[in-house]
PyMOL commands that place a pseudoatom at each C-alpha (Angstrom):
pseudoatom trace, name=CA, resn=UNK, resi=1, chain=A, elem=C, hetatm=0, pos=[4.853, 17.666, 37.873]
pseudoatom trace, name=CA, resn=UNK, resi=2, chain=A, elem=C, hetatm=0, pos=[8.352, 17.162, 39.016]
pseudoatom trace, name=CA, resn=UNK, resi=3, chain=A, elem=C, hetatm=0, pos=[11.457, 17.691, 37.019]
pseudoatom trace, name=CA, resn=UNK, resi=4, chain=A, elem=C, hetatm=0, pos=[14.560, 15.588, 37.096]
pseudoatom trace, name=CA, resn=UNK, resi=5, chain=A, elem=C, hetatm=0, pos=[17.966, 16.907, 38.000]
pseudoatom trace, name=CA, resn=UNK, resi=6, chain=A, elem=C, hetatm=0, pos=[19.253, 16.291, 34.482]
pseudoatom trace, name=CA, resn=UNK, resi=7, chain=A, elem=C, hetatm=0, pos=[16.338, 17.978, 32.714]
pseudoatom trace, name=CA, resn=UNK, resi=8, chain=A, elem=C, hetatm=0, pos=[15.027, 21.123, 34.452]
pseudoatom trace, name=CA, resn=UNK, resi=9, chain=A, elem=C, hetatm=0, pos=[12.296, 21.747, 31.846]
pseudoatom trace, name=CA, resn=UNK, resi=10, chain=A, elem=C, hetatm=0, pos=[8.692, 20.748, 32.351]
pseudoatom trace, name=CA, resn=UNK, resi=11, chain=A, elem=C, hetatm=0, pos=[7.507, 17.999, 29.997]
pseudoatom trace, name=CA, resn=UNK, resi=12, chain=A, elem=C, hetatm=0, pos=[4.898, 19.067, 27.495]
pseudoatom trace, name=CA, resn=UNK, resi=13, chain=A, elem=C, hetatm=0, pos=[3.262, 17.902, 24.292]
pseudoatom trace, name=CA, resn=UNK, resi=14, chain=A, elem=C, hetatm=0, pos=[3.367, 20.052, 21.197]
pseudoatom trace, name=CA, resn=UNK, resi=15, chain=A, elem=C, hetatm=0, pos=[-0.162, 21.175, 20.287]
pseudoatom trace, name=CA, resn=UNK, resi=16, chain=A, elem=C, hetatm=0, pos=[0.751, 21.740, 16.654]
pseudoatom trace, name=CA, resn=UNK, resi=17, chain=A, elem=C, hetatm=0, pos=[2.378, 20.049, 13.704]
pseudoatom trace, name=CA, resn=UNK, resi=18, chain=A, elem=C, hetatm=0, pos=[5.632, 21.352, 12.340]
pseudoatom trace, name=CA, resn=UNK, resi=19, chain=A, elem=C, hetatm=0, pos=[5.198, 21.980, 8.629]
pseudoatom trace, name=CA, resn=UNK, resi=20, chain=A, elem=C, hetatm=0, pos=[7.230, 23.765, 6.034]
pseudoatom trace, name=CA, resn=UNK, resi=21, chain=A, elem=C, hetatm=0, pos=[5.062, 26.406, 4.296]
pseudoatom trace, name=CA, resn=UNK, resi=22, chain=A, elem=C, hetatm=0, pos=[7.504, 26.770, 1.409]
pseudoatom trace, name=CA, resn=UNK, resi=23, chain=A, elem=C, hetatm=0, pos=[5.730, 25.819, -1.833]
pseudoatom trace, name=CA, resn=UNK, resi=24, chain=A, elem=C, hetatm=0, pos=[7.263, 23.256, -4.136]
pseudoatom trace, name=CA, resn=UNK, resi=25, chain=A, elem=C, hetatm=0, pos=[9.112, 24.509, -7.199]
pseudoatom trace, name=CA, resn=UNK, resi=26, chain=A, elem=C, hetatm=0, pos=[6.923, 25.123, -10.239]
pseudoatom trace, name=CA, resn=UNK, resi=27, chain=A, elem=C, hetatm=0, pos=[8.580, 22.364, -12.296]
pseudoatom trace, name=CA, resn=UNK, resi=28, chain=A, elem=C, hetatm=0, pos=[7.254, 19.722, -9.876]
pseudoatom trace, name=CA, resn=UNK, resi=29, chain=A, elem=C, hetatm=0, pos=[3.586, 18.990, -10.590]
pseudoatom trace, name=CA, resn=UNK, resi=30, chain=A, elem=C, hetatm=0, pos=[1.272, 18.908, -7.613]
pseudoatom trace, name=CA, resn=UNK, resi=31, chain=A, elem=C, hetatm=0, pos=[-0.471, 15.706, -6.668]
pseudoatom trace, name=CA, resn=UNK, resi=32, chain=A, elem=C, hetatm=0, pos=[-3.128, 14.982, -4.054]
pseudoatom trace, name=CA, resn=UNK, resi=33, chain=A, elem=C, hetatm=0, pos=[-2.444, 12.688, -1.146]
pseudoatom trace, name=CA, resn=UNK, resi=34, chain=A, elem=C, hetatm=0, pos=[-3.553, 9.075, -1.560]
pseudoatom trace, name=CA, resn=UNK, resi=35, chain=A, elem=C, hetatm=0, pos=[-5.983, 9.411, 1.316]
pseudoatom trace, name=CA, resn=UNK, resi=36, chain=A, elem=C, hetatm=0, pos=[-6.046, 5.748, 2.325]
pseudoatom trace, name=CA, resn=UNK, resi=37, chain=A, elem=C, hetatm=0, pos=[-5.124, 4.067, 5.568]
pseudoatom trace, name=CA, resn=UNK, resi=38, chain=A, elem=C, hetatm=0, pos=[-2.728, 1.161, 5.873]
pseudoatom trace, name=CA, resn=UNK, resi=39, chain=A, elem=C, hetatm=0, pos=[-5.317, -1.634, 5.452]
pseudoatom trace, name=CA, resn=UNK, resi=40, chain=A, elem=C, hetatm=0, pos=[-6.593, -0.555, 1.993]
pseudoatom trace, name=CA, resn=UNK, resi=41, chain=A, elem=C, hetatm=0, pos=[-3.018, 0.144, 0.889]
pseudoatom trace, name=CA, resn=UNK, resi=42, chain=A, elem=C, hetatm=0, pos=[-1.914, -3.317, 1.994]
pseudoatom trace, name=CA, resn=UNK, resi=43, chain=A, elem=C, hetatm=0, pos=[-4.907, -4.907, 0.305]
pseudoatom trace, name=CA, resn=UNK, resi=44, chain=A, elem=C, hetatm=0, pos=[-4.126, -3.177, -3.000]
pseudoatom trace, name=CA, resn=UNK, resi=45, chain=A, elem=C, hetatm=0, pos=[-0.338, -3.256, -2.708]
pseudoatom trace, name=CA, resn=UNK, resi=46, chain=A, elem=C, hetatm=0, pos=[0.292, -6.092, -5.174]
pseudoatom trace, name=CA, resn=UNK, resi=47, chain=A, elem=C, hetatm=0, pos=[-1.959, -4.456, -7.763]
pseudoatom trace, name=CA, resn=UNK, resi=48, chain=A, elem=C, hetatm=0, pos=[-0.289, -1.084, -7.254]
pseudoatom trace, name=CA, resn=UNK, resi=49, chain=A, elem=C, hetatm=0, pos=[3.049, -2.819, -7.681]
pseudoatom trace, name=CA, resn=UNK, resi=50, chain=A, elem=C, hetatm=0, pos=[1.894, -4.544, -10.863]
pseudoatom trace, name=CA, resn=UNK, resi=51, chain=A, elem=C, hetatm=0, pos=[0.565, -1.412, -12.585]
pseudoatom trace, name=CA, resn=UNK, resi=52, chain=A, elem=C, hetatm=0, pos=[3.052, 1.107, -11.228]
pseudoatom trace, name=CA, resn=UNK, resi=53, chain=A, elem=C, hetatm=0, pos=[6.270, -0.906, -11.639]
pseudoatom trace, name=CA, resn=UNK, resi=54, chain=A, elem=C, hetatm=0, pos=[7.771, 1.384, -14.333]
pseudoatom trace, name=CA, resn=UNK, resi=55, chain=A, elem=C, hetatm=0, pos=[7.169, 4.497, -12.205]
pseudoatom trace, name=CA, resn=UNK, resi=56, chain=A, elem=C, hetatm=0, pos=[8.536, 2.797, -9.084]
pseudoatom trace, name=CA, resn=UNK, resi=57, chain=A, elem=C, hetatm=0, pos=[11.652, 1.713, -10.971]
pseudoatom trace, name=CA, resn=UNK, resi=58, chain=A, elem=C, hetatm=0, pos=[12.190, 5.241, -12.325]
pseudoatom trace, name=CA, resn=UNK, resi=59, chain=A, elem=C, hetatm=0, pos=[11.885, 6.670, -8.813]
pseudoatom trace, name=CA, resn=UNK, resi=60, chain=A, elem=C, hetatm=0, pos=[14.273, 4.132, -7.284]
pseudoatom trace, name=CA, resn=UNK, resi=61, chain=A, elem=C, hetatm=0, pos=[16.789, 4.638, -10.102]
pseudoatom trace, name=CA, resn=UNK, resi=62, chain=A, elem=C, hetatm=0, pos=[16.618, 8.420, -9.660]
pseudoatom trace, name=CA, resn=UNK, resi=63, chain=A, elem=C, hetatm=0, pos=[16.987, 8.050, -5.917]
pseudoatom trace, name=CA, resn=UNK, resi=64, chain=A, elem=C, hetatm=0, pos=[20.036, 5.794, -6.200]
pseudoatom trace, name=CA, resn=UNK, resi=65, chain=A, elem=C, hetatm=0, pos=[21.746, 8.099, -8.713]
pseudoatom trace, name=CA, resn=UNK, resi=66, chain=A, elem=C, hetatm=0, pos=[20.939, 11.373, -6.985]
pseudoatom trace, name=CA, resn=UNK, resi=67, chain=A, elem=C, hetatm=0, pos=[23.308, 12.993, -4.554]
pseudoatom trace, name=CA, resn=UNK, resi=68, chain=A, elem=C, hetatm=0, pos=[20.623, 14.473, -2.330]
pseudoatom trace, name=CA, resn=UNK, resi=69, chain=A, elem=C, hetatm=0, pos=[18.293, 11.482, -2.192]
pseudoatom trace, name=CA, resn=UNK, resi=70, chain=A, elem=C, hetatm=0, pos=[14.585, 12.073, -2.622]
pseudoatom trace, name=CA, resn=UNK, resi=71, chain=A, elem=C, hetatm=0, pos=[14.806, 15.841, -3.120]
pseudoatom trace, name=CA, resn=UNK, resi=72, chain=A, elem=C, hetatm=0, pos=[15.902, 15.524, -6.747]
pseudoatom trace, name=CA, resn=UNK, resi=73, chain=A, elem=C, hetatm=0, pos=[13.292, 12.831, -7.404]
pseudoatom trace, name=CA, resn=UNK, resi=74, chain=A, elem=C, hetatm=0, pos=[10.087, 14.556, -6.328]
pseudoatom trace, name=CA, resn=UNK, resi=75, chain=A, elem=C, hetatm=0, pos=[8.795, 14.576, -9.898]
pseudoatom trace, name=CA, resn=UNK, resi=76, chain=A, elem=C, hetatm=0, pos=[9.206, 10.804, -10.195]
pseudoatom trace, name=CA, resn=UNK, resi=77, chain=A, elem=C, hetatm=0, pos=[7.702, 10.319, -6.735]
pseudoatom trace, name=CA, resn=UNK, resi=78, chain=A, elem=C, hetatm=0, pos=[4.631, 12.288, -7.767]
pseudoatom trace, name=CA, resn=UNK, resi=79, chain=A, elem=C, hetatm=0, pos=[4.171, 9.948, -10.733]
pseudoatom trace, name=CA, resn=UNK, resi=80, chain=A, elem=C, hetatm=0, pos=[4.235, 6.962, -8.375]
pseudoatom trace, name=CA, resn=UNK, resi=81, chain=A, elem=C, hetatm=0, pos=[1.603, 8.602, -6.164]
pseudoatom trace, name=CA, resn=UNK, resi=82, chain=A, elem=C, hetatm=0, pos=[-0.676, 9.443, -9.100]
pseudoatom trace, name=CA, resn=UNK, resi=83, chain=A, elem=C, hetatm=0, pos=[-0.402, 5.873, -10.368]
pseudoatom trace, name=CA, resn=UNK, resi=84, chain=A, elem=C, hetatm=0, pos=[-1.274, 4.438, -6.938]
pseudoatom trace, name=CA, resn=UNK, resi=85, chain=A, elem=C, hetatm=0, pos=[-4.286, 6.756, -6.729]
pseudoatom trace, name=CA, resn=UNK, resi=86, chain=A, elem=C, hetatm=0, pos=[-5.481, 5.561, -10.132]
pseudoatom trace, name=CA, resn=UNK, resi=87, chain=A, elem=C, hetatm=0, pos=[-5.223, 1.906, -9.055]
pseudoatom trace, name=CA, resn=UNK, resi=88, chain=A, elem=C, hetatm=0, pos=[-7.225, 2.541, -5.887]
pseudoatom trace, name=CA, resn=UNK, resi=89, chain=A, elem=C, hetatm=0, pos=[-9.868, 4.470, -7.847]
pseudoatom trace, name=CA, resn=UNK, resi=90, chain=A, elem=C, hetatm=0, pos=[-10.194, 1.667, -10.408]
pseudoatom trace, name=CA, resn=UNK, resi=91, chain=A, elem=C, hetatm=0, pos=[-10.455, -1.014, -7.724]
pseudoatom trace, name=CA, resn=UNK, resi=92, chain=A, elem=C, hetatm=0, pos=[-13.116, 1.011, -5.899]
pseudoatom trace, name=CA, resn=UNK, resi=93, chain=A, elem=C, hetatm=0, pos=[-15.024, 1.565, -9.137]
pseudoatom trace, name=CA, resn=UNK, resi=94, chain=A, elem=C, hetatm=0, pos=[-15.022, -2.068, -10.294]
pseudoatom trace, name=CA, resn=UNK, resi=95, chain=A, elem=C, hetatm=0, pos=[-14.535, -4.248, -7.196]
pseudoatom trace, name=CA, resn=UNK, resi=96, chain=A, elem=C, hetatm=0, pos=[-15.666, -2.123, -4.289]
pseudoatom trace, name=CA, resn=UNK, resi=97, chain=A, elem=C, hetatm=0, pos=[-17.513, -4.816, -2.309]
pseudoatom trace, name=CA, resn=UNK, resi=98, chain=A, elem=C, hetatm=0, pos=[-14.656, -7.328, -2.519]
pseudoatom trace, name=CA, resn=UNK, resi=99, chain=A, elem=C, hetatm=0, pos=[-12.070, -4.650, -1.783]
pseudoatom trace, name=CA, resn=UNK, resi=100, chain=A, elem=C, hetatm=0, pos=[-13.897, -3.379, 1.298]
pseudoatom trace, name=CA, resn=UNK, resi=101, chain=A, elem=C, hetatm=0, pos=[-14.392, -6.887, 2.594]
pseudoatom trace, name=CA, resn=UNK, resi=102, chain=A, elem=C, hetatm=0, pos=[-10.696, -7.736, 2.213]
pseudoatom trace, name=CA, resn=UNK, resi=103, chain=A, elem=C, hetatm=0, pos=[-9.269, -4.585, 3.731]
pseudoatom trace, name=CA, resn=UNK, resi=104, chain=A, elem=C, hetatm=0, pos=[-11.875, -4.730, 6.497]
pseudoatom trace, name=CA, resn=UNK, resi=105, chain=A, elem=C, hetatm=0, pos=[-10.615, -8.208, 7.335]
pseudoatom trace, name=CA, resn=UNK, resi=106, chain=A, elem=C, hetatm=0, pos=[-7.033, -6.915, 7.344]
pseudoatom trace, name=CA, resn=UNK, resi=107, chain=A, elem=C, hetatm=0, pos=[-8.068, -4.114, 9.666]
pseudoatom trace, name=CA, resn=UNK, resi=108, chain=A, elem=C, hetatm=0, pos=[-9.709, -6.555, 12.081]
pseudoatom trace, name=CA, resn=UNK, resi=109, chain=A, elem=C, hetatm=0, pos=[-6.948, -9.173, 11.889]
pseudoatom trace, name=CA, resn=UNK, resi=110, chain=A, elem=C, hetatm=0, pos=[-4.034, -6.824, 12.627]
pseudoatom trace, name=CA, resn=UNK, resi=111, chain=A, elem=C, hetatm=0, pos=[-2.937, -6.717, 8.958]
pseudoatom trace, name=CA, resn=UNK, resi=112, chain=A, elem=C, hetatm=0, pos=[-2.214, -10.448, 8.891]
pseudoatom trace, name=CA, resn=UNK, resi=113, chain=A, elem=C, hetatm=0, pos=[-2.647, -11.475, 5.249]
pseudoatom trace, name=CA, resn=UNK, resi=114, chain=A, elem=C, hetatm=0, pos=[-2.791, -15.178, 6.067]
pseudoatom trace, name=CA, resn=UNK, resi=115, chain=A, elem=C, hetatm=0, pos=[-5.974, -14.714, 8.099]
pseudoatom trace, name=CA, resn=UNK, resi=116, chain=A, elem=C, hetatm=0, pos=[-7.796, -12.997, 5.233]
pseudoatom trace, name=CA, resn=UNK, resi=117, chain=A, elem=C, hetatm=0, pos=[-7.169, -15.441, 2.391]
pseudoatom trace, name=CA, resn=UNK, resi=118, chain=A, elem=C, hetatm=0, pos=[-10.857, -16.308, 1.997]
pseudoatom trace, name=CA, resn=UNK, resi=119, chain=A, elem=C, hetatm=0, pos=[-11.675, -12.627, 1.402]
pseudoatom trace, name=CA, resn=UNK, resi=120, chain=A, elem=C, hetatm=0, pos=[-8.611, -12.174, -0.797]
pseudoatom trace, name=CA, resn=UNK, resi=121, chain=A, elem=C, hetatm=0, pos=[-9.552, -14.755, -3.438]
pseudoatom trace, name=CA, resn=UNK, resi=122, chain=A, elem=C, hetatm=0, pos=[-12.703, -12.937, -4.670]
pseudoatom trace, name=CA, resn=UNK, resi=123, chain=A, elem=C, hetatm=0, pos=[-10.789, -9.639, -4.751]
pseudoatom trace, name=CA, resn=UNK, resi=124, chain=A, elem=C, hetatm=0, pos=[-7.968, -11.160, -6.806]
pseudoatom trace, name=CA, resn=UNK, resi=125, chain=A, elem=C, hetatm=0, pos=[-10.471, -12.678, -9.253]
pseudoatom trace, name=CA, resn=UNK, resi=126, chain=A, elem=C, hetatm=0, pos=[-12.405, -9.420, -9.620]
pseudoatom trace, name=CA, resn=UNK, resi=127, chain=A, elem=C, hetatm=0, pos=[-9.288, -7.306, -10.165]
pseudoatom trace, name=CA, resn=UNK, resi=128, chain=A, elem=C, hetatm=0, pos=[-7.957, -9.824, -12.686]
pseudoatom trace, name=CA, resn=UNK, resi=129, chain=A, elem=C, hetatm=0, pos=[-11.266, -9.735, -14.559]
pseudoatom trace, name=CA, resn=UNK, resi=130, chain=A, elem=C, hetatm=0, pos=[-11.913, -5.991, -14.644]
pseudoatom trace, name=CA, resn=UNK, resi=131, chain=A, elem=C, hetatm=0, pos=[-8.444, -4.429, -14.402]
pseudoatom trace, name=CA, resn=UNK, resi=132, chain=A, elem=C, hetatm=0, pos=[-6.350, -7.216, -15.910]
pseudoatom trace, name=CA, resn=UNK, resi=133, chain=A, elem=C, hetatm=0, pos=[-3.969, -7.067, -12.938]
pseudoatom trace, name=CA, resn=UNK, resi=134, chain=A, elem=C, hetatm=0, pos=[-2.826, -10.257, -11.270]
pseudoatom trace, name=CA, resn=UNK, resi=135, chain=A, elem=C, hetatm=0, pos=[-1.264, -10.822, -7.903]
pseudoatom trace, name=CA, resn=UNK, resi=136, chain=A, elem=C, hetatm=0, pos=[2.135, -12.378, -8.501]
pseudoatom trace, name=CA, resn=UNK, resi=137, chain=A, elem=C, hetatm=0, pos=[4.279, -13.113, -5.475]
pseudoatom trace, name=CA, resn=UNK, resi=138, chain=A, elem=C, hetatm=0, pos=[7.781, -11.629, -5.910]
pseudoatom trace, name=CA, resn=UNK, resi=139, chain=A, elem=C, hetatm=0, pos=[10.612, -14.156, -6.348]
pseudoatom trace, name=CA, resn=UNK, resi=140, chain=A, elem=C, hetatm=0, pos=[8.172, -16.936, -7.214]
pseudoatom trace, name=CA, resn=UNK, resi=141, chain=A, elem=C, hetatm=0, pos=[7.741, -18.819, -10.460]
pseudoatom trace, name=CA, resn=UNK, resi=142, chain=A, elem=C, hetatm=0, pos=[5.569, -15.982, -11.814]
pseudoatom trace, name=CA, resn=UNK, resi=143, chain=A, elem=C, hetatm=0, pos=[2.277, -17.838, -11.565]
pseudoatom trace, name=CA, resn=UNK, resi=144, chain=A, elem=C, hetatm=0, pos=[-0.530, -15.556, -10.368]
pseudoatom trace, name=CA, resn=UNK, resi=145, chain=A, elem=C, hetatm=0, pos=[-1.847, -16.712, -7.014]
pseudoatom trace, name=CA, resn=UNK, resi=146, chain=A, elem=C, hetatm=0, pos=[-5.363, -17.101, -8.478]
pseudoatom trace, name=CA, resn=UNK, resi=147, chain=A, elem=C, hetatm=0, pos=[-4.113, -19.800, -10.879]
pseudoatom trace, name=CA, resn=UNK, resi=148, chain=A, elem=C, hetatm=0, pos=[-2.953, -22.291, -8.267]
pseudoatom trace, name=CA, resn=UNK, resi=149, chain=A, elem=C, hetatm=0, pos=[-5.391, -25.198, -8.002]
pseudoatom trace, name=CA, resn=UNK, resi=150, chain=A, elem=C, hetatm=0, pos=[-4.840, -25.672, -4.283]
pseudoatom trace, name=CA, resn=UNK, resi=151, chain=A, elem=C, hetatm=0, pos=[-3.128, -22.619, -2.827]
pseudoatom trace, name=CA, resn=UNK, resi=152, chain=A, elem=C, hetatm=0, pos=[-0.723, -23.419, -0.035]
pseudoatom trace, name=CA, resn=UNK, resi=153, chain=A, elem=C, hetatm=0, pos=[-2.552, -21.218, 2.442]
pseudoatom trace, name=CA, resn=UNK, resi=154, chain=A, elem=C, hetatm=0, pos=[-5.522, -23.618, 2.396]
pseudoatom trace, name=CA, resn=UNK, resi=155, chain=A, elem=C, hetatm=0, pos=[-3.307, -26.469, 3.557]
pseudoatom trace, name=CA, resn=UNK, resi=156, chain=A, elem=C, hetatm=0, pos=[-2.672, -25.031, 7.009]
pseudoatom trace, name=CA, resn=UNK, resi=157, chain=A, elem=C, hetatm=0, pos=[-4.672, -23.983, 10.043]
pseudoatom trace, name=CA, resn=UNK, resi=158, chain=A, elem=C, hetatm=0, pos=[-6.358, -21.050, 8.309]
pseudoatom trace, name=CA, resn=UNK, resi=159, chain=A, elem=C, hetatm=0, pos=[-8.791, -23.315, 6.490]
pseudoatom trace, name=CA, resn=UNK, resi=160, chain=A, elem=C, hetatm=0, pos=[-9.590, -25.224, 9.674]
pseudoatom trace, name=CA, resn=UNK, resi=161, chain=A, elem=C, hetatm=0, pos=[-10.261, -21.954, 11.488]
pseudoatom trace, name=CA, resn=UNK, resi=162, chain=A, elem=C, hetatm=0, pos=[-12.875, -20.824, 8.957]
pseudoatom trace, name=CA, resn=UNK, resi=163, chain=A, elem=C, hetatm=0, pos=[-14.552, -24.238, 8.624]
pseudoatom trace, name=CA, resn=UNK, resi=164, chain=A, elem=C, hetatm=0, pos=[-15.627, -24.274, 12.273]
for i in range(1, 164): cmd.bond("trace and resi %d" % i, "trace and resi %d" % (i + 1))
show_as sticks, trace
zoom trace
């Protein structure tokens, strides 16, 4: 390897992760990691938002009022994480087949929600039935997406793509 005149050091990759071994203070309860990749989190995001809204609002309020940002709000952040874990566990317990099908589609379609609408409808119906959580689009009229007679996403090319 050659080095440049401006940087005499050899390039290298770090073979380790930099972590802080300092334990959290005792007043902050521990919480496990969510343990999900981006596709399942995206698939469940509206349901997490619906159930965990009070915890999210508490965290954001704490964060906006704190002088040091997230450091003072770790307790509230842990509540948000525990709530998200509970939503994912409930969806997996009651609607596992529909959930896996939807997030598998998202994984294969580069996380494009519009390409997975046909797999999303059964998931929304199942979650509404068993968990009483509906997918409401923010800044809309508040109607759950399941209640539209002809959802707008069926009026475009997506429907034509799946009918072939």
